[in-house]
LODO-681413 format. One record per residue: residue number from 1; residue in three letters; x, y, z of N, C-alpha, C in turn. Coordinates in steps of 0.02 Angstrom, whole numbers, plus 32768, in hexadecimal, padded with zeros to 4 digits. Example, Ala and Ser with C-alpha at 12.3 -4.5 7.8 and 13.67 -1.06 7.14 Angstrom:
2
@lokol->1	drenmar->ALA	n_c1->8294	n_c2->7EE4	n_c3->8186	ca_c1->8267	ca_c2->7F1F	ca_c3->8186	c_c1->8294	c_c2->7F5B	c_c3->8186;
@lokol->2	drenmar->SER	n_c1->8282	n_c2->7F90	n_c3->8162	ca_c1->82AC	ca_c2->7FCB	ca_c3->8165	c_c1->8285	c_c2->8002	c_c3->818A;
//
This chain:
108
@lokol->1	drenmar->UNK	n_c1->1E1D	n_c2->BED0	n_c3->2DA6	ca_c1->1E0C	ca_c2->BE8C	ca_c3->2D92	c_c1->1DC6	c_c2->BE7B	c_c3->2DAA;
@lokol->2	drenmar->UNK	n_c1->1D9F	n_c2->BE5D	n_c3->2D7E	ca_c1->1D5C	ca_c2->BE48	ca_c3->2D8F	c_c1->1D5D	c_c2->BE08	c_c3->2DB9;
@lokol->3	drenmar->UNK	n_c1->1D2A	n_c2->BE01	n_c3->2DE2	ca_c1->1D24	ca_c2->BDC3	ca_c3->2E09	c_c1->1D10	c_c2->BD8A	c_c3->2DDA;
@lokol->4	drenmar->UNK	n_c1->1D32	n_c2->BD52	n_c3->2DE0	ca_c1->1D23	ca_c2->BD18	ca_c3->2DB6	c_c1->1CFF	c_c2->BCE4	c_c3->2DE1;
@lokol->5	drenmar->UNK	n_c1->1CC2	n_c2->BCD3	n_c3->2DCC	ca_c1->1C9A	ca_c2->BCA0	ca_c3->2DEF	c_c1->1C92	c_c2->BC65	c_c3->2DC2;
@lokol->6	drenmar->UNK	n_c1->1C9C	n_c2->BC29	n_c3->2DDE	ca_c1->1C94	ca_c2->BBEB	ca_c3->2DB8	c_c1->1C54	c_c2->BBC9	c_c3->2DCD;
@lokol->7	drenmar->UNK	n_c1->1C2C	n_c2->BBB5	n_c3->2D9D	ca_c1->1BF2	ca_c2->BB8C	ca_c3->2DAD	c_c1->1C09	c_c2->BB48	c_c3->2DC7;
@lokol->8	drenmar->UNK	n_c1->1BE1	n_c2->BB26	n_c3->2DEF	ca_c1->1BF5	ca_c2->BAE4	ca_c3->2E08	c_c1->1C06	c_c2->BAB3	c_c3->2DCF;
@lokol->9	drenmar->UNK	n_c1->1BE4	n_c2->BAB9	n_c3->2D97	ca_c1->1BF1	ca_c2->BA8D	ca_c3->2D5E	c_c1->1C39	c_c2->BA96	c_c3->2D44;
@lokol->10	drenmar->UNK	n_c1->1C54	n_c2->BAD0	n_c3->2D4B	ca_c1->1C99	ca_c2->BADD	ca_c3->2D34	c_c1->1CCA	c_c2->BAB2	c_c3->2D5B;
@lokol->11	drenmar->UNK	n_c1->1CC0	n_c2->BAAB	n_c3->2D9C	ca_c1->1CEC	ca_c2->BA81	ca_c3->2DC5	c_c1->1CE6	c_c2->BA39	c_c3->2DAE;
@lokol->12	drenmar->UNK	n_c1->1CAA	n_c2->BA23	n_c3->2DA0	ca_c1->1CA0	ca_c2->B9DE	ca_c3->2D86	c_c1->1CC2	c_c2->B9D6	c_c3->2D43;
@lokol->13	drenmar->UNK	n_c1->1CBC	n_c2->BA0A	n_c3->2D17	ca_c1->1CDC	ca_c2->BA07	ca_c3->2CD5	c_c1->1D28	c_c2->B9FF	c_c3->2CDD;
@lokol->14	drenmar->UNK	n_c1->1D45	n_c2->BA28	n_c3->2D09	ca_c1->1D8E	ca_c2->BA27	ca_c3->2D13	c_c1->1DA5	c_c2->B9E4	c_c3->2D2E;
@lokol->15	drenmar->UNK	n_c1->1D80	n_c2->B9C9	n_c3->2D5E	ca_c1->1D93	ca_c2->B988	ca_c3->2D7A	c_c1->1D8D	c_c2->B950	c_c3->2D47;
@lokol->16	drenmar->UNK	n_c1->1D58	n_c2->B952	n_c3->2D1F	ca_c1->1D4E	ca_c2->B91F	ca_c3->2CEB	c_c1->1D87	c_c2->B921	c_c3->2CB8;
@lokol->17	drenmar->UNK	n_c1->1D98	n_c2->B95D	n_c3->2CA2	ca_c1->1DCD	ca_c2->B965	ca_c3->2C70	c_c1->1E11	c_c2->B951	c_c3->2C8E;
@lokol->18	drenmar->UNK	n_c1->1E1F	n_c2->B968	n_c3->2CCA	ca_c1->1E5E	ca_c2->B957	ca_c3->2CEB	c_c1->1E65	c_c2->B90C	c_c3->2CF6;
@lokol->19	drenmar->UNK	n_c1->1E2F	n_c2->B8EB	n_c3->2D08	ca_c1->1E30	ca_c2->B8A2	ca_c3->2D12	c_c1->1E3D	c_c2->B87F	c_c3->2CCF;
@lokol->20	drenmar->UNK	n_c1->1E1D	n_c2->B897	n_c3->2C9B	ca_c1->1E28	ca_c2->B87A	ca_c3->2C58	c_c1->1E71	c_c2->B882	c_c3->2C43;
@lokol->21	drenmar->UNK	n_c1->1E8C	n_c2->B8BD	n_c3->2C4C	ca_c1->1ED2	ca_c2->B8CA	ca_c3->2C39	c_c1->1F03	c_c2->B8A2	c_c3->2C64;
@lokol->22	drenmar->UNK	n_c1->1EF2	n_c2->B899	n_c3->2CA4	ca_c1->1F1F	ca_c2->B876	ca_c3->2CD2	c_c1->1F26	c_c2->B82C	c_c3->2CC0;
@lokol->23	drenmar->UNK	n_c1->1EF5	n_c2->B811	n_c3->2C9E	ca_c1->1EF9	ca_c2->B7CA	ca_c3->2C8A	c_c1->1F36	c_c2->B7BE	c_c3->2C5D;
@lokol->24	drenmar->UNK	n_c1->1F49	n_c2->B7F0	n_c3->2C36	ca_c1->1F83	ca_c2->B7EA	ca_c3->2C0A	c_c1->1FC2	c_c2->B809	c_c3->2C29;
@lokol->25	drenmar->UNK	n_c1->1FB8	n_c2->B840	n_c3->2C4D	ca_c1->1FF3	ca_c2->B864	ca_c3->2C66	c_c1->1FDE	c_c2->B893	c_c3->2C9F;
@lokol->26	drenmar->UNK	n_c1->1FF3	n_c2->B882	n_c3->2CDB	ca_c1->1FE1	ca_c2->B8A9	ca_c3->2D16	c_c1->1FFC	c_c2->B8F1	c_c3->2D12;
@lokol->27	drenmar->UNK	n_c1->2038	n_c2->B8F9	n_c3->2CF5	ca_c1->2054	ca_c2->B93C	ca_c3->2CEF	c_c1->202A	c_c2->B969	c_c3->2CC1;
@lokol->28	drenmar->UNK	n_c1->2010	n_c2->B94C	n_c3->2C8C	ca_c1->1FE6	ca_c2->B973	ca_c3->2C5E	c_c1->1FA6	c_c2->B988	c_c3->2C82;
@lokol->29	drenmar->UNK	n_c1->1F8A	n_c2->B95C	n_c3->2CAA	ca_c1->1F4F	ca_c2->B96C	ca_c3->2CD0	c_c1->1F5B	c_c2->B9A7	c_c3->2CFF;
@lokol->30	drenmar->UNK	n_c1->1F94	n_c2->B9A5	n_c3->2D22	ca_c1->1FA5	ca_c2->B9DC	ca_c3->2D4F	c_c1->1FAF	c_c2->BA1D	c_c3->2D29;
@lokol->31	drenmar->UNK	n_c1->1FD1	n_c2->BA19	n_c3->2CF0	ca_c1->1FDD	ca_c2->BA55	ca_c3->2CC7	c_c1->1F9B	c_c2->BA72	c_c3->2CAE;
@lokol->32	drenmar->UNK	n_c1->1F6C	n_c2->BA46	n_c3->2C9D	ca_c1->1F2A	ca_c2->BA5C	ca_c3->2C86	c_c1->1F07	c_c2->BA85	c_c3->2CBC;
@lokol->33	drenmar->UNK	n_c1->1F07	n_c2->BA6C	n_c3->2CF9	ca_c1->1EE4	ca_c2->BA90	ca_c3->2D30	c_c1->1F05	c_c2->BAD4	c_c3->2D3D;
@lokol->34	drenmar->UNK	n_c1->1F47	n_c2->BAD6	n_c3->2D3C	ca_c1->1F6B	ca_c2->BB15	ca_c3->2D47	c_c1->1F5B	c_c2->BB46	c_c3->2D0D;
@lokol->35	drenmar->UNK	n_c1->1F5B	n_c2->BB2C	n_c3->2CD0	ca_c1->1F4D	ca_c2->BB56	ca_c3->2C95	c_c1->1F05	c_c2->BB70	c_c3->2C96;
@lokol->36	drenmar->UNK	n_c1->1ED7	n_c2->BB46	n_c3->2CAD	ca_c1->1E91	ca_c2->BB5C	ca_c3->2CB1	c_c1->1E8A	c_c2->BB96	c_c3->2CE3;
@lokol->37	drenmar->UNK	n_c1->1EA9	n_c2->BB90	n_c3->2D1D	ca_c1->1EA6	ca_c2->BBC6	ca_c3->2D4F	c_c1->1EC7	c_c2->BC06	c_c3->2D34;
@lokol->38	drenmar->UNK	n_c1->1EFF	n_c2->BBFE	n_c3->2D12	ca_c1->1F20	ca_c2->BC39	ca_c3->2CF5	c_c1->1EF3	c_c2->BC5A	c_c3->2CC1;
@lokol->39	drenmar->UNK	n_c1->1ED0	n_c2->BC32	n_c3->2C9A	ca_c1->1EA3	ca_c2->BC4F	ca_c3->2C68	c_c1->1E67	c_c2->BC71	c_c3->2C89;
@lokol->40	drenmar->UNK	n_c1->1E4D	n_c2->BC54	n_c3->2CBE	ca_c1->1E17	ca_c2->BC75	ca_c3->2CE4	c_c1->1E2E	c_c2->BCB9	c_c3->2CFC;
@lokol->41	drenmar->UNK	n_c1->1E6B	n_c2->BCBC	n_c3->2D17	ca_c1->1E86	ca_c2->BCFC	ca_c3->2D2F	c_c1->1E8F	c_c2->BD2E	c_c3->2CF7;
@lokol->42	drenmar->UNK	n_c1->1EA6	n_c2->BD16	n_c3->2CBD	ca_c1->1EAE	ca_c2->BD42	ca_c3->2C84	c_c1->1E6B	c_c2->BD5F	c_c3->2C6D;
@lokol->43	drenmar->UNK	n_c1->1E38	n_c2->BD34	n_c3->2C6D	ca_c1->1DF5	ca_c2->BD4C	ca_c3->2C5B	c_c1->1DDE	c_c2->BD80	c_c3->2C8E;
@lokol->44	drenmar->UNK	n_c1->1DEE	n_c2->BD76	n_c3->2CCE	ca_c1->1DDC	ca_c2->BDA6	ca_c3->2D02	c_c1->1DFB	c_c2->BDEA	c_c3->2CF6;
@lokol->45	drenmar->UNK	n_c1->1E38	n_c2->BDEA	n_c3->2CDA	ca_c1->1E5A	ca_c2->BE29	ca_c3->2CCC	c_c1->1E43	c_c2->BE49	c_c3->2C8A;
@lokol->46	drenmar->UNK	n_c1->1E34	n_c2->BE1E	n_c3->2C59	ca_c1->1E21	ca_c2->BE36	ca_c3->2C17	c_c1->1DE3	c_c2->BE10	c_c3->2BFE;
@lokol->47	drenmar->UNK	n_c1->1DA8	n_c2->BE1F	n_c3->2C19	ca_c1->1D6D	ca_c2->BDF7	ca_c3->2C09	c_c1->1D59	c_c2->BDF7	c_c3->2BBF;
@lokol->48	drenmar->UNK	n_c1->1D6E	n_c2->BE28	n_c3->2B99	ca_c1->1D5B	ca_c2->BE2A	ca_c3->2B53	c_c1->1D8A	c_c2->BE03	c_c3->2B27;
@lokol->49	drenmar->UNK	n_c1->1DB9	n_c2->BDDF	n_c3->2B45	ca_c1->1DEB	ca_c2->BDB9	ca_c3->2B1E	c_c1->1DCA	c_c2->BD80	c_c3->2AF7;
@lokol->50	drenmar->UNK	n_c1->1D96	n_c2->BD63	n_c3->2B11	ca_c1->1D77	ca_c2->BD29	ca_c3->2AF1	c_c1->1D4E	c_c2->BD3B	c_c3->2AB4;
@lokol->51	drenmar->UNK	n_c1->1D47	n_c2->BD0B	n_c3->2A89	ca_c1->1D1F	ca_c2->BD13	ca_c3->2A4B	c_c1->1CD5	c_c2->BD0D	c_c3->2A5D;
@lokol->52	drenmar->UNK	n_c1->1CAC	n_c2->BD3A	n_c3->2A43	ca_c1->1C64	ca_c2->BD36	ca_c3->2A4E	c_c1->1C47	c_c2->BCFB	c_c3->2A28;
@lokol->53	drenmar->UNK	n_c1->1C1E	n_c2->BCD5	n_c3->2A4A	ca_c1->1BFE	ca_c2->BC9A	ca_c3->2A2C	c_c1->1BBB	c_c2->BCAE	c_c3->2A0E;
@lokol->54	drenmar->UNK	n_c1->1BA7	n_c2->BC89	n_c3->29DC	ca_c1->1B66	ca_c2->BC95	ca_c3->29BC	c_c1->1B3B	c_c2->BC56	c_c3->29C5;
@lokol->55	drenmar->UNK	n_c1->1B10	n_c2->BC57	n_c3->29F7	ca_c1->1AE2	ca_c2->BC1F	ca_c3->2A04	c_c1->1A9C	c_c2->BC35	c_c3->29F3;
@lokol->56	drenmar->UNK	n_c1->1A72	n_c2->BC06	n_c3->29DF	ca_c1->1A2D	ca_c2->BC18	ca_c3->29CB	c_c1->1A01	c_c2->BC26	c_c3->2A07;
@lokol->57	drenmar->UNK	n_c1->1A0F	n_c2->BC08	n_c3->2A40	ca_c1->19E5	ca_c2->BC13	ca_c3->2A7B	c_c1->19F3	c_c2->BC58	c_c3->2A98;
@lokol->58	drenmar->UNK	n_c1->19BE	n_c2->BC80	n_c3->2AA4	ca_c1->19C8	ca_c2->BCC4	ca_c3->2ABD	c_c1->19EA	c_c2->BCC8	c_c3->2B02;
@lokol->59	drenmar->UNK	n_c1->19E1	n_c2->BC94	n_c3->2B2C	ca_c1->1A01	ca_c2->BC96	ca_c3->2B6E	c_c1->1A4C	c_c2->BC87	c_c3->2B6A;
@lokol->60	drenmar->UNK	n_c1->1A64	n_c2->BC76	n_c3->2B30	ca_c1->1AAB	ca_c2->BC6A	ca_c3->2B27	c_c1->1ACC	c_c2->BCA6	c_c3->2B03;
@lokol->61	drenmar->UNK	n_c1->1AA8	n_c2->BCDD	n_c3->2B00	ca_c1->1AC5	ca_c2->BD19	ca_c3->2AE2	c_c1->1AFD	c_c2->BD35	c_c3->2B0F;
@lokol->62	drenmar->UNK	n_c1->1B2C	n_c2->BD55	n_c3->2AF0	ca_c1->1B63	ca_c2->BD75	ca_c3->2B13	c_c1->1B93	c_c2->BD45	c_c3->2B36;
@lokol->63	drenmar->UNK	n_c1->1B93	n_c2->BD07	n_c3->2B21	ca_c1->1BC4	ca_c2->BCD7	ca_c3->2B3C	c_c1->1C03	c_c2->BCDC	c_c3->2B12;
@lokol->64	drenmar->UNK	n_c1->1C3B	n_c2->BCD9	n_c3->2B33	ca_c1->1C7C	ca_c2->BCDA	ca_c3->2B11	c_c1->1CA0	c_c2->BC99	c_c3->2B1E;
@lokol->65	drenmar->UNK	n_c1->1CD1	n_c2->BC8B	n_c3->2AF3	ca_c1->1CFA	ca_c2->BC50	ca_c3->2AFC	c_c1->1D44	c_c2->BC63	c_c3->2AF7;
@lokol->66	drenmar->UNK	n_c1->1D6C	n_c2->BC41	n_c3->2B1F	ca_c1->1DB3	ca_c2->BC4C	ca_c3->2B20	c_c1->1DD5	c_c2->BC09	c_c3->2B29;
@lokol->67	drenmar->UNK	n_c1->1E03	n_c2->BBF7	n_c3->2AFC	ca_c1->1E27	ca_c2->BBB8	ca_c3->2B06	c_c1->1E57	c_c2->BBBD	c_c3->2B42;
@lokol->68	drenmar->UNK	n_c1->1E63	n_c2->BB84	n_c3->2B61	ca_c1->1E92	ca_c2->BB80	ca_c3->2B98	c_c1->1ED8	c_c2->BB81	c_c3->2B7A;
@lokol->69	drenmar->UNK	n_c1->1F03	n_c2->BBAC	n_c3->2B92	ca_c1->1F47	ca_c2->BBB3	ca_c3->2B77	c_c1->1F6C	c_c2->BB70	c_c3->2B7C;
@lokol->70	drenmar->UNK	n_c1->1F85	n_c2->BB59	n_c3->2B43	ca_c1->1FA9	ca_c2->BB1A	ca_c3->2B41	c_c1->1F7B	c_c2->BADE	c_c3->2B36;
@lokol->71	drenmar->UNK	n_c1->1F3A	n_c2->BAE9	n_c3->2B39	ca_c1->1F08	ca_c2->BAB5	ca_c3->2B30	c_c1->1ED0	c_c2->BAD1	c_c3->2B04;
@lokol->72	drenmar->UNK	n_c1->1EE2	n_c2->BAE5	n_c3->2AC7	ca_c1->1EB5	ca_c2->BB0C	ca_c3->2A9C	c_c1->1E73	c_c2->BAEA	c_c3->2A8C;
@lokol->73	drenmar->UNK	n_c1->1E6F	n_c2->BAA7	n_c3->2A93	ca_c1->1E31	ca_c2->BA84	ca_c3->2A85	c_c1->1DFF	c_c2->BA89	c_c3->2ABE;
@lokol->74	drenmar->UNK	n_c1->1E16	n_c2->BA9F	n_c3->2AF8	ca_c1->1DE9	ca_c2->BAA7	ca_c3->2B32	c_c1->1DD6	c_c2->BAF0	c_c3->2B38;
@lokol->75	drenmar->UNK	n_c1->1D94	n_c2->BAFB	n_c3->2B37	ca_c1->1D7A	ca_c2->BB3F	ca_c3->2B33	c_c1->1D55	c_c2->BB52	c_c3->2B74;
@lokol->76	drenmar->UNK	n_c1->1D62	n_c2->BB8E	n_c3->2B8A	ca_c1->1D3F	ca_c2->BBAA	ca_c3->2BC4	c_c1->1D06	c_c2->BBD4	c_c3->2BA8;
@lokol->77	drenmar->UNK	n_c1->1CCA	n_c2->BBC7	n_c3->2BBF	ca_c1->1C8F	ca_c2->BBEF	ca_c3->2BAC	c_c1->1C7C	c_c2->BC1A	c_c3->2BE7;
@lokol->78	drenmar->UNK	n_c1->1C73	n_c2->BC5B	n_c3->2BDA	ca_c1->1C65	ca_c2->BC89	ca_c3->2C11	c_c1->1C3D	c_c2->BCC5	c_c3->2BF8;
@lokol->79	drenmar->UNK	n_c1->1C24	n_c2->BCEB	n_c3->2C27	ca_c1->1C05	ca_c2->BD2B	ca_c3->2C18	c_c1->1C18	c_c2->BD5B	c_c3->2C4F;
@lokol->80	drenmar->UNK	n_c1->1C14	n_c2->BD9B	n_c3->2C3F	ca_c1->1C28	ca_c2->BDCC	ca_c3->2C72	c_c1->1BFA	c_c2->BE08	c_c3->2C74;
@lokol->81	drenmar->UNK	n_c1->1BF7	n_c2->BE24	n_c3->2CAF	ca_c1->1BD4	ca_c2->BE63	ca_c3->2CBB	c_c1->1C09	c_c2->BE94	c_c3->2CD1;
@lokol->82	drenmar->UNK	n_c1->1BF5	n_c2->BECC	n_c3->2CEA	ca_c1->1C24	ca_c2->BF02	ca_c3->2CFB	c_c1->1C5C	c_c2->BEEB	c_c3->2D2A;
@lokol->83	drenmar->UNK	n_c1->1C4C	n_c2->BEC7	n_c3->2D5E	ca_c1->1C80	ca_c2->BEB6	ca_c3->2D8F	c_c1->1C85	c_c2->BE6B	c_c3->2D9D;
@lokol->84	drenmar->UNK	n_c1->1C63	n_c2->BE42	n_c3->2D76	ca_c1->1C63	ca_c2->BDFA	ca_c3->2D85	c_c1->1C67	c_c2->BDD1	c_c3->2D45;
@lokol->85	drenmar->UNK	n_c1->1C8E	n_c2->BD9C	n_c3->2D48	ca_c1->1C92	ca_c2->BD6D	ca_c3->2D11	c_c1->1C78	c_c2->BD2B	c_c3->2D2A;
@lokol->86	drenmar->UNK	n_c1->1C4A	n_c2->BD0E	n_c3->2D04	ca_c1->1C2E	ca_c2->BCCD	ca_c3->2D16	c_c1->1C49	c_c2->BC99	c_c3->2CE5;
@lokol->87	drenmar->UNK	n_c1->1C70	n_c2->BC6A	n_c3->2CFF	ca_c1->1C88	ca_c2->BC33	ca_c3->2CD7	c_c1->1C50	c_c2->BBFF	c_c3->2CD5;
@lokol->88	drenmar->UNK	n_c1->1C3A	n_c2->BBEF	n_c3->2C99	ca_c1->1C00	ca_c2->BBC3	ca_c3->2C90	c_c1->1C13	c_c2->BB7A	c_c3->2C88;
@lokol->89	drenmar->UNK	n_c1->1C43	n_c2->BB6C	n_c3->2C5E	ca_c1->1C59	ca_c2->BB27	ca_c3->2C4F	c_c1->1CA0	c_c2->BB28	c_c3->2C35;
@lokol->90	drenmar->UNK	n_c1->1CC0	n_c2->BAEE	n_c3->2C39	ca_c1->1CFF	ca_c2->BAE1	ca_c3->2C17	c_c1->1CF2	c_c2->BAA1	c_c3->2BEE;
@lokol->91	drenmar->UNK	n_c1->1CF8	n_c2->BAA7	n_c3->2BAC	ca_c1->1CE2	ca_c2->BA71	ca_c3->2B7F	c_c1->1D16	c_c2->BA68	c_c3->2B48;
@lokol->92	drenmar->UNK	n_c1->1D22	n_c2->BA29	n_c3->2B36	ca_c1->1D4D	ca_c2->BA1A	ca_c3->2AFC	c_c1->1D29	c_c2->BA32	c_c3->2ABD;
@lokol->93	drenmar->UNK	n_c1->1D4D	n_c2->BA52	n_c3->2A91	ca_c1->1D30	ca_c2->BA6F	ca_c3->2A54	c_c1->1D0F	c_c2->BA3E	c_c3->2A25;
@lokol->94	drenmar->UNK	n_c1->1D1E	n_c2->B9FD	n_c3->2A2B	ca_c1->1D00	ca_c2->B9CB	ca_c3->29FF	c_c1->1CBC	c_c2->B9B3	c_c3->2A19;
@lokol->95	drenmar->UNK	n_c1->1CAA	n_c2->B9C7	n_c3->2A54	ca_c1->1C6A	ca_c2->B9B1	ca_c3->2A71	c_c1->1C30	c_c2->B9D9	c_c3->2A53;
@lokol->96	drenmar->UNK	n_c1->1BF3	n_c2->B9C4	n_c3->2A61	ca_c1->1BB7	ca_c2->B9E6	ca_c3->2A4A	c_c1->1BAA	c_c2->BA20	c_c3->2A7B;
@lokol->97	drenmar->UNK	n_c1->1BCA	n_c2->BA58	n_c3->2A6D	ca_c1->1BCB	ca_c2->BA90	ca_c3->2A9B	c_c1->1B85	c_c2->BAAC	c_c3->2AAA;
@lokol->98	drenmar->UNK	n_c1->1B5A	n_c2->BABA	n_c3->2A77	ca_c1->1B18	ca_c2->BAD4	ca_c3->2A88	c_c1->1AF1	c_c2->BAA6	c_c3->2AB7;
@lokol->99	drenmar->UNK	n_c1->1AF5	n_c2->BA66	n_c3->2AAC	ca_c1->1AD2	ca_c2->BA37	ca_c3->2AD8	c_c1->1AEF	c_c2->BA38	c_c3->2B1E;
@lokol->100	drenmar->UNK	n_c1->1B31	n_c2->BA3C	n_c3->2B23	ca_c1->1B51	ca_c2->BA3E	ca_c3->2B65	c_c1->1B43	c_c2->BA7E	c_c3->2B8B;
@lokol->101	drenmar->UNK	n_c1->1B31	n_c2->BAB2	n_c3->2B67	ca_c1->1B20	ca_c2->BAF2	ca_c3->2B88	c_c1->1AD6	c_c2->BAF5	c_c3->2B9A;
@lokol->102	drenmar->UNK	n_c1->1AB1	n_c2->BAC0	n_c3->2B8C	ca_c1->1A6A	ca_c2->BABE	ca_c3->2B9F	c_c1->1A5F	c_c2->BAC9	c_c3->2BE9;
@lokol->103	drenmar->UNK	n_c1->1A8E	n_c2->BAB2	n_c3->2C13	ca_c1->1A86	ca_c2->BABB	ca_c3->2C5B	c_c1->1A88	c_c2->BB05	c_c3->2C6E;
@lokol->104	drenmar->UNK	n_c1->1AAB	n_c2->BB2D	n_c3->2C47	ca_c1->1AAC	ca_c2->BB76	ca_c3->2C54	c_c1->1A66	c_c2->BB92	c_c3->2C49;
@lokol->105	drenmar->UNK	n_c1->1A45	n_c2->BB7C	n_c3->2C14	ca_c1->1A01	ca_c2->BB93	ca_c3->2C05	c_c1->19D1	c_c2->BB7B	c_c3->2C3B;
@lokol->106	drenmar->UNK	n_c1->19D8	n_c2->BB3C	n_c3->2C50	ca_c1->19AB	ca_c2->BB1F	ca_c3->2C82	c_c1->19B2	c_c2->BB41	c_c3->2CC6;
@lokol->107	drenmar->UNK	n_c1->19EE	n_c2->BB59	n_c3->2CD6	ca_c1->19F9	ca_c2->BB78	ca_c3->2D17	c_c1->19DC	c_c2->BBBF	c_c3->2D1C;
@lokol->108	drenmar->UNK	n_c1->19C8	n_c2->BBDA	n_c3->2CE4	ca_c1->19B1	ca_c2->BC21	ca_c3->2CE5	c_c1->1967	c_c2->BC27	c_c3->2CE2;
//
């Protein structure tokens, strides 16, 4: 299993989404966080499971996306090397994903 590293923004993404979901149903919020961690672990075991994304910016090459199990509208964006997986963001699929991934470009 590859080591899974989450960028600090991922923690903020998870908290924002969980808070939003908790406004309607606390149990759904808890299930979301558990499902997100389970999906991170699955990506760690099978990094090629995610669909390769096609972004125009060259620094966003080789990014993959994987929906969170049970929460298919929430997508995990990540990239991997031989022994490490970097989780970049967790974003709802209806959002402006390329714009939200601008921070990945700015950090590099």
